[in-house]
C-alpha angles and dihedrals in degrees: 000000000000090000091053091049092050090050090052092049092047090053092047091057100047114113095003128132120244104216107133134002090234088070091068134073117243091250091052092053091047090049090055091049092050090047090051090053091048093050090046091054091049092050092049090048093049093244112155113236107176096165091147097046111163094009127122133211119202110214115202114196121191091153124054117254147183107174098031095049097045098039095050094044094046090042093056090048092052090049090054096255136096134253117214117204112221116184114211088226092056098047122083087242085076089059098049106280109147121256088235093057091045091050093048093048096046090048088064092056107032142051095217142002129219118190130189109191147132112255115055090212089069091061091047092050091047091053091049092052098042126085091200130065117285123206124203105227090180139319132179088262104043144016104186097161091059092046092051090051089047094054090047088053093048091050091050093048100040102028092231143043107199114095098010119129124230119196115199115194120189140020118019092229140139091295092053091050094052094045090050091051092049094046092051093048096045100041101252123138117236134192121190124197118193135157118254112284095025100077122136117266109291093220093053092047091053092046089050092050090051090056092042090060088063096050102035093249118149119219120194129179118192146149101236116084091200091055092050097046097046110127092349120166091197127034115197135180140164137199116295094229117038127199109300093027098079092117088061095053098108093042091050093048088061095044094048099039092112093046102071114130102229140148094277095052092043090063088077093060124080114288092246095044121149122225119219135184127171092219158249091095133194105216112214093026117064092003136023121239090241092062102038093044095035134101094272095057120106097168096129093049085057092049092050092049091059084076095051098040092050091047087056091050093049094044091050100047102029103041 
């Protein structure tokens, strides 16, 4: 029966876009996580898994990257295919060609497109114009690849997902949105603490709560970091000023001064809590050195799992 279910899930994912976690059923997200773990085990064991042999992924970058660039390119190589780096400045899209024309043209050359950009609408428009799968490598609204890798990491570390509590402290940004969507779909509880004016998107929060009602997940948005982190299994934060917000750095440092994840705040979490950060991190700002470099930190397990989670996405939708 399980084999039949997995076959049905595999078929349901073929040819689809990967734009936001909310677009997927809980069992589809869990299938991708399980596939990521399976591909990780094969890679560690030296077992060849060229499920995308002869296929090519175009990778459009309008935002700089370390983990996204390397993990997608290496991932395609390990799957038997090839990743092609496409700078936004080098493409005609950077000189005014429409997203539709770009999508239609690239669809004639490639088997999939990954884009890392600013406005989420650009990813949506690219997916509408393309006849091949499109993967959201990051937008200002959502970072689903990172969230999928994060939930894979939590499952590996804790042995389960359902019923765990995630506390997110800091800016209500794209990372917050994607973690909320994943928590609601997978049955985790999540509390978010942000200063006034930096809350996650209200529409996404409501959408998340609607899905949470179906899975038993509890979603809580508040101001007080101590309230959010109380009895948390996972403590998560991100930079206070993301790419494109550099001009707000000083203003944000003031607004987020009471939201640093440090040793004192961490005392309110569970004794065996895990600390997570999507990186890059600014030690001494959103997180203290003692926490991010301490025994509770699993930030590099997260970073590694970007490779395996994205391989699962590509294998599922491009094979």
